[in-house]
DRENMARMI-94940 format. One line per 10 residues: number of its first residue (from 0); for each residue x, z, y of N, C-alpha, C. Coordinates in Angstrom, 1 decimal. Atoms other than C-alpha are relative to their C-alpha. Example, Ala and Ser with C-alpha at 12.3 -4.5 7.8 and 13.67 -1.06 7.14 Angstrom:
! residues 2
0) 0.9 0.0 -1.2 12.3 7.8 -4.5 0.9 0.0 1.2  -0.9 0.0 -1.1 13.7 7.1 -1.1 -0.8 0.8 1.1
This chain:
! residues 192
0) 1.2 0.7 0.4 82.2 -33.0 -33.3 -1.1 0.9 -0.6  1.0 -0.9 0.6 80.6 -30.1 -35.1 -0.8 0.7 1.1  0.7 -0.6 -1.1 79.6 -28.5 -31.8 -1.1 -0.9 0.6  1.0 1.0 -0.6 77.8 -31.7 -30.6 -1.2 -0.2 -0.9  1.1 0.3 1.0 75.6 -32.0 -33.8 -1.2 0.8 0.4  1.3 -0.7 -0.4 73.1 -29.2 -32.8 -0.6 -0.6 1.3  0.5 0.6 -1.3 72.8 -30.7 -29.3 -0.7 -1.3 -0.2  0.6 1.4 0.3 72.2 -34.2 -30.6 -1.3 0.2 -0.8  1.2 -0.3 0.8 69.7 -32.8 -33.2 -1.1 0.4 0.9  1.0 -0.5 -0.9 67.8 -31.0 -30.4 -0.5 -1.2 0.9
10) 0.4 1.1 -0.8 67.7 -34.1 -28.2 -0.8 -1.0 -0.8  0.7 0.8 0.9 66.6 -36.2 -31.1 -1.4 0.5 -0.3  1.3 -0.7 0.3 63.8 -33.7 -32.0 -0.9 -0.1 1.2  0.9 0.0 -1.2 62.6 -33.5 -28.4 -0.5 -1.3 0.3  0.5 1.3 -0.3 62.4 -37.2 -27.9 -0.9 -0.6 -1.0  0.9 0.4 1.1 60.8 -37.8 -31.2 -1.4 0.7 0.0  1.2 -0.8 0.0 58.1 -35.2 -30.5 -1.0 -0.4 1.1  0.9 0.5 -1.1 56.5 -37.2 -27.7 0.4 0.6 1.3  -0.4 -0.6 -1.2 58.6 -35.8 -25.0 0.5 -0.9 1.1  -0.5 1.0 -1.0 59.3 -38.9 -23.0 -0.9 -0.2 1.2
20) 0.9 0.2 -1.1 56.3 -38.7 -20.7 0.5 0.8 1.3  -0.4 -0.6 -1.3 56.6 -37.7 -17.0 -0.6 1.5 0.0  0.5 -1.4 0.1 54.4 -34.5 -17.7 0.9 0.9 -0.7  -0.9 -0.8 0.7 56.9 -33.3 -20.2 1.2 0.5 0.9  -1.2 -0.3 -0.8 59.8 -33.4 -17.7 -0.5 0.9 1.2  0.5 -0.8 -1.0 57.6 -31.9 -15.0 -0.2 1.5 -0.5  0.2 -1.3 0.6 56.7 -29.0 -17.3 1.3 0.7 -0.3  -1.3 -0.6 0.2 60.4 -28.4 -18.1 0.5 0.5 1.3  -0.4 -0.5 -1.4 61.2 -28.1 -14.4 -0.8 1.2 0.4  0.8 -1.2 -0.3 58.2 -25.7 -13.9 0.4 1.2 -0.8
30) -0.4 -1.2 0.9 59.2 -23.6 -16.9 1.4 0.6 0.5  -1.2 -0.6 -0.5 62.7 -23.3 -15.4 -0.2 0.8 1.2  0.3 -0.8 -1.2 61.3 -22.1 -12.1 -0.7 1.3 -0.3  0.7 -1.3 0.3 59.2 -19.5 -13.9 1.0 1.1 -0.4  -0.9 -1.0 0.5 62.3 -17.6 -15.1 0.4 1.0 1.1  -0.4 -0.8 -1.1 63.3 -16.3 -11.7 -0.9 0.2 1.1  0.8 -0.3 -1.2 61.6 -14.7 -8.7 0.9 0.3 1.1  -0.7 -0.5 -1.2 63.0 -14.5 -5.2 -0.9 -0.4 1.2  0.9 0.3 -1.2 60.7 -14.2 -2.2 0.5 0.9 1.2  -0.3 -0.8 -1.2 61.2 -13.1 1.4 -1.4 0.2 0.6
40) 1.3 -0.3 -0.5 58.2 -11.4 3.0 0.1 1.1 1.0  0.2 -1.1 -0.8 56.9 -8.5 5.0 -0.3 1.3 -0.8  0.3 -1.1 0.8 57.0 -5.0 3.7 0.7 1.3 0.4  -0.7 -1.2 -0.2 58.1 -1.4 3.8 -0.1 0.8 -1.3  0.0 -0.8 1.2 59.2 0.9 1.0 0.7 -0.8 -1.1  -0.5 0.7 1.2 60.2 -0.1 -2.5 -0.8 0.2 -1.2  0.7 -0.2 1.3 58.8 -0.6 -5.9 0.6 -0.9 -1.1  -0.5 0.7 1.1 59.7 -1.9 -9.3 -1.0 -0.1 -1.1  0.9 0.2 1.1 57.9 -3.3 -12.4 0.8 -0.6 -1.2  -0.5 0.5 1.2 59.0 -3.8 -15.9 -1.2 -0.2 -1.0
50) 1.2 0.3 0.8 56.2 -5.6 -17.7 -1.2 0.7 0.7  1.2 -0.7 -0.6 53.1 -3.5 -17.2 0.3 1.4 0.6  -0.4 -1.3 -0.5 55.1 -0.4 -16.2 0.4 -0.1 1.5  -0.4 0.2 -1.4 55.5 0.2 -12.4 0.2 1.3 0.6  -0.3 -1.2 -0.7 56.8 2.8 -10.0 0.5 -0.4 1.4  -0.5 0.2 -1.4 57.6 3.1 -6.3 -1.0 0.5 1.0  0.8 -0.3 -1.1 56.2 3.7 -2.9 0.2 -1.0 1.1  -0.2 0.9 -1.0 55.6 0.9 -0.6 -1.1 -1.2 0.0  0.9 1.2 0.0 53.8 -2.4 0.3 0.9 -1.2 0.3  -0.8 1.2 -0.2 55.1 -5.9 0.2 -0.9 -1.2 -0.1
60) 0.8 1.3 0.0 53.5 -9.3 1.1 1.0 -1.1 -0.1  -0.8 1.2 0.1 55.2 -12.4 -0.2 -0.2 -0.9 1.1  0.1 1.0 -1.0 56.0 -14.8 2.5 0.4 -1.4 -0.4  -0.5 1.3 0.4 58.1 -17.7 1.3 1.0 0.2 -1.1  -0.9 -0.1 1.1 60.0 -18.2 -1.9 -0.4 -0.6 -1.2  0.3 0.6 1.4 59.9 -18.9 -5.6 -0.5 1.1 -0.8  0.7 -1.0 0.9 57.5 -17.0 -7.8 -1.1 -0.8 -0.8  1.0 0.6 0.8 55.3 -18.0 -10.7 0.2 -1.5 -0.2  -0.2 1.4 0.2 56.9 -21.4 -11.1 -0.2 -0.9 1.2  0.2 0.8 -1.2 56.2 -22.5 -7.6 1.0 0.4 1.1
70) -0.6 -0.3 -1.2 58.2 -22.7 -4.5 -1.0 -0.2 1.1  1.2 0.0 -0.7 55.7 -21.8 -1.9 0.1 0.8 1.3  0.3 -0.9 -1.1 54.6 -20.3 1.4 -1.4 0.6 -0.2  1.3 -0.7 0.2 51.9 -17.7 0.9 -0.6 0.4 1.3  0.6 -0.2 -1.3 49.7 -17.7 4.0 -1.2 0.9 -0.1  1.1 -0.9 0.0 47.4 -14.8 4.6 -1.3 -0.7 0.5  1.1 0.7 -0.6 45.1 -17.2 6.6 -0.7 -0.9 -0.9  0.5 1.0 0.9 44.6 -19.6 3.7 -0.1 0.6 -1.4  0.2 -0.6 1.4 43.2 -18.0 0.5 0.5 1.4 -0.1  -0.4 -1.4 0.3 44.3 -14.8 -1.1 1.6 0.1 0.1
80) -1.5 -0.2 -0.1 47.8 -13.6 -0.1 0.5 0.6 -1.3  -0.7 -0.6 1.1 50.3 -12.5 -2.7 0.6 1.3 0.5  -0.6 -1.3 -0.5 51.0 -8.8 -2.3 0.0 1.0 -1.1  -0.1 -1.1 0.9 51.9 -5.6 -4.0 -0.1 1.3 0.9  0.0 -1.3 -0.6 50.9 -2.1 -2.9 0.3 1.0 -1.1  -0.5 -0.9 1.0 52.7 0.5 -4.8 0.0 1.5 0.5  0.0 -1.4 -0.3 52.0 4.3 -4.7 0.8 0.6 -1.0  -0.8 -0.7 1.1 53.8 6.9 -6.7 -0.6 0.0 -1.4  0.7 0.0 1.3 51.2 6.6 -9.4 -0.7 -1.4 -0.3  0.8 1.2 0.3 49.0 3.5 -9.0 0.6 -1.2 0.8
90) -0.4 1.2 -0.6 49.8 -0.1 -8.2 -1.1 -1.0 0.2  1.0 1.1 -0.3 47.6 -2.8 -6.7 0.8 -1.2 0.3  -0.8 1.2 -0.2 49.1 -6.3 -7.0 -1.0 -1.2 -0.2  0.8 1.2 0.1 47.5 -9.7 -6.5 1.0 -1.2 0.2  -0.9 1.2 -0.1 49.2 -13.0 -7.2 -0.9 -1.3 -0.4  0.6 1.3 0.2 47.5 -16.4 -6.9 1.0 -1.1 0.5  -0.9 0.9 -0.5 50.2 -19.1 -6.7 -0.5 -1.1 0.8  0.5 1.1 -0.8 48.0 -21.8 -5.3 -1.0 0.5 1.1  0.8 -0.5 -1.2 46.3 -19.5 -2.7 -1.4 0.5 -0.3  1.3 -0.6 0.3 43.0 -18.7 -4.4 -0.3 0.1 -1.5
100) 0.3 -0.3 1.4 41.5 -17.5 -7.6 -0.7 -1.2 -0.6  0.6 1.0 0.7 40.6 -20.1 -10.2 0.4 -1.4 0.3  -0.5 1.3 -0.3 42.6 -23.0 -8.8 0.4 -0.7 -1.3  -0.2 0.6 1.3 42.9 -25.6 -11.6 1.5 -0.3 -0.2  -1.4 0.2 0.2 46.7 -26.0 -11.0 0.8 1.2 -0.1  -0.8 -1.3 0.0 47.8 -22.4 -11.2 0.8 0.3 -1.2  -0.8 0.0 1.2 49.3 -22.9 -14.7 -0.1 1.4 -0.7  0.2 -1.3 0.7 47.8 -19.5 -15.9 1.0 1.0 0.4  -0.9 -1.0 -0.6 50.1 -17.5 -13.6 -0.6 1.0 0.9  0.7 -1.0 -0.8 47.5 -15.8 -11.5 -0.3 1.3 -0.6
110) 0.4 -1.3 0.6 46.9 -12.2 -12.0 -0.5 1.0 1.1  0.5 -1.1 -0.8 45.1 -9.2 -10.5 -0.1 1.2 -0.9  0.0 -1.1 1.0 46.0 -6.2 -12.7 -1.0 1.2 0.3  0.8 -1.2 0.0 43.8 -3.2 -13.4 0.9 1.1 -0.6  -1.0 -1.0 0.4 45.7 0.0 -13.7 -0.4 1.4 -0.3  0.0 -1.5 0.2 46.2 3.5 -14.9 1.2 0.5 0.6  -1.3 -0.5 -0.6 48.9 5.8 -13.7 1.2 -0.6 -0.7  -1.2 0.5 0.4 52.2 4.0 -14.0 -0.1 -1.2 -1.0  0.1 1.1 1.0 50.8 1.2 -16.3 -1.2 -0.9 0.4  1.2 0.9 -0.3 48.5 -1.9 -15.7 -0.2 -1.0 -1.1
120) 0.3 1.1 1.0 46.9 -4.6 -17.8 -0.7 -1.1 0.8  0.6 1.1 -0.6 45.6 -8.0 -17.0 -1.3 -0.4 -0.7  1.2 0.4 0.7 42.0 -8.8 -17.7 -0.2 -1.6 0.1  0.4 1.4 -0.1 40.6 -12.3 -18.4 -0.5 -0.3 1.4  0.4 0.5 -1.3 39.8 -14.4 -15.3 -1.2 -1.0 -0.3  1.2 1.0 0.1 36.4 -16.2 -14.9 0.3 -1.0 1.0  -0.1 1.1 -0.8 36.8 -19.6 -13.5 -1.3 -0.7 0.2  1.3 0.7 -0.3 33.9 -21.4 -11.8 -1.2 1.0 0.1  1.3 -0.8 -0.2 30.3 -20.2 -11.3 -1.1 -0.7 -0.8  1.2 0.6 0.6 27.0 -20.7 -13.0 0.3 -0.5 -1.4
130) -0.2 0.6 1.3 26.9 -22.9 -16.0 1.4 -0.5 -0.3  -1.4 0.4 0.2 30.4 -24.1 -15.4 1.0 1.1 -0.1  -0.9 -1.1 0.1 31.9 -20.6 -15.5 0.6 0.0 -1.4  -0.8 0.0 1.2 34.6 -20.2 -18.2 1.0 1.2 0.1  -1.0 -1.1 0.1 36.8 -17.3 -19.3 1.3 -0.6 -0.3  -1.4 0.4 0.2 40.5 -17.9 -19.1 0.8 1.2 -0.4  -0.8 -1.1 0.5 42.9 -15.7 -21.0 0.9 0.6 1.1  -0.9 -0.6 -1.0 45.1 -13.3 -19.0 1.4 -0.7 0.1  -1.3 0.5 -0.2 48.5 -14.3 -17.7 0.9 0.9 -0.7  -0.8 -0.8 0.9 50.6 -13.1 -20.5 1.5 0.2 0.5
140) -1.4 -0.1 -0.6 53.9 -13.7 -18.6 0.1 1.2 0.9  0.0 -1.2 -0.8 52.9 -10.7 -16.5 0.7 1.2 -0.8  -0.5 -1.0 0.9 53.9 -8.5 -19.5 1.5 0.0 -0.3  -1.5 0.2 0.2 57.5 -9.8 -19.6 0.8 -0.1 1.3  -0.6 0.2 -1.4 58.2 -9.9 -15.8 0.8 1.4 0.3  -0.7 -1.1 -0.6 60.9 -7.6 -14.4 0.3 -0.3 1.4  -0.3 0.3 -1.4 61.0 -7.4 -10.7 0.0 1.3 0.9  -0.1 -1.2 -0.9 61.6 -5.1 -7.7 -0.2 -0.7 1.5  0.1 0.4 -1.4 60.8 -5.3 -4.0 0.5 1.2 0.8  -0.4 -1.1 -1.0 62.2 -3.4 -1.0 -0.1 -0.7 1.4
150) 0.1 0.5 -1.3 61.6 -3.7 2.7 -0.1 1.0 1.0  0.1 -0.7 -1.2 61.7 -2.3 6.1 -0.3 -1.0 1.1  0.5 1.1 -0.8 59.6 -4.7 8.1 0.1 -1.3 -0.8  -0.3 1.1 0.9 61.2 -7.7 6.5 0.3 0.5 -1.4  -0.2 -0.5 1.3 61.5 -7.5 2.7 0.4 -1.1 -0.9  -0.4 0.9 1.1 62.7 -9.1 -0.5 -0.5 0.4 -1.3  0.4 -0.2 1.4 61.4 -9.4 -4.0 0.9 -0.8 -0.9  -0.8 0.8 0.9 63.7 -10.4 -6.8 -0.5 0.4 -1.4  0.4 -0.3 1.3 62.9 -10.7 -10.5 0.5 -1.0 -1.0  -0.5 0.7 1.1 63.7 -12.1 -13.9 -1.1 0.2 -1.1
160) 1.0 -0.1 1.1 61.3 -12.9 -16.8 0.6 -0.5 -1.3  -0.6 0.4 1.3 62.9 -13.0 -20.3 -1.1 -0.8 -0.8  1.0 0.8 0.7 59.6 -14.2 -21.8 -0.1 -1.4 0.5  0.1 1.4 -0.5 59.5 -17.2 -19.5 1.4 -0.8 -0.4  -1.2 0.6 0.5 63.1 -17.9 -20.6 -0.2 -0.5 -1.4  0.3 0.4 1.3 61.9 -18.1 -24.2 -1.0 -1.2 0.1  0.9 1.1 -0.1 59.0 -20.3 -23.1 0.7 -1.3 0.5  -0.8 1.2 -0.5 61.5 -22.6 -21.3 0.7 -0.6 -1.2  -0.8 0.5 1.1 63.7 -22.9 -24.3 -0.9 -0.6 -1.1  0.9 0.5 1.0 60.8 -23.4 -26.8 -0.7 -1.3 0.5
170) 0.6 1.1 -0.7 59.3 -25.9 -24.3 0.6 -1.3 -0.3  -0.8 1.2 0.3 62.0 -28.4 -25.2 -0.5 -0.6 -1.3  0.6 0.5 1.3 60.3 -28.7 -28.7 -1.4 -0.2 0.1  1.5 0.2 -0.2 56.8 -28.9 -27.1 -0.8 1.2 -0.3  0.8 -1.3 0.2 55.9 -25.3 -28.0 -0.2 0.6 1.4  0.4 -0.6 -1.2 54.1 -23.6 -25.2 -0.6 1.3 -0.2  0.5 -1.3 0.4 53.8 -19.9 -25.8 -0.8 0.7 1.2  0.8 -0.6 -1.1 52.4 -19.1 -22.3 -1.1 -0.9 0.5  1.1 1.0 -0.4 50.0 -22.1 -22.1 0.1 -0.4 1.4  -0.1 0.4 -1.4 51.4 -23.2 -18.8 0.5 -1.4 0.2
180) -0.4 1.4 -0.1 52.4 -26.8 -19.6 -1.1 -0.9 0.6  1.1 0.6 -0.6 49.9 -28.3 -17.2 0.3 -1.5 0.1  -0.3 1.4 -0.1 51.8 -31.6 -16.7 -0.3 -0.8 -1.2  0.3 0.7 1.3 51.5 -32.5 -20.4 -1.5 -0.2 -0.1  1.5 0.2 0.1 47.7 -31.9 -20.3 -0.5 -1.0 1.0  0.4 1.0 -1.0 47.4 -33.9 -17.1 0.3 -1.4 -0.4  -0.4 1.3 0.5 49.3 -36.8 -18.6 -0.9 -0.5 -1.1  1.0 0.4 1.1 47.1 -36.7 -21.8 -1.3 -0.5 0.6  1.3 0.3 -0.6 44.0 -36.8 -19.6 0.1 -1.4 0.7  -0.1 1.3 -0.6 45.4 -39.9 -17.7 0.0 -1.1 -1.0
190) -0.2 1.0 1.0 46.0 -41.8 -20.9 -1.2 -0.2 -0.8  1.2 0.1 0.9 42.5 -41.3 -22.4 -0.9 -1.0 0.7
């Protein structure tokens, strides 16, 4: 019985914190998908990244798989493709889960890092144009991602994000450290 008390307490806390809405459960599922990366694509060479640190020599274009909390097919013909070009010193990587920059449903997962030798950072992203333009903070989950790609024509990217694991666990209490709980915000908007 002693082992079940913490579990019961957590369930009680989660349900009493307003966690019964559909958006809450959608966010928990998306947070779970954020933890792991596995994509199949086209590429040659190999590269690896631990947070902002990167190394390798190669190029890889994500084709189909799970990355950034979405299960997707990234099509070069529609929007911006998801790709990584890694040289021995510099890395150029672009990731827009919904296919284009500034998509309202990207859950703050889009990134296009700016780099120095062996290290990169994520600048803020401007969404919209003209008077409706707004700055959005960078995708902080980039800094806790660990992943690698390898390929010779066909390729594979695999990864794990310990920061997203923490975000998933804290999400059960409605804490959202990566500001990616879009379902809860959409549910709140529908109830107003």
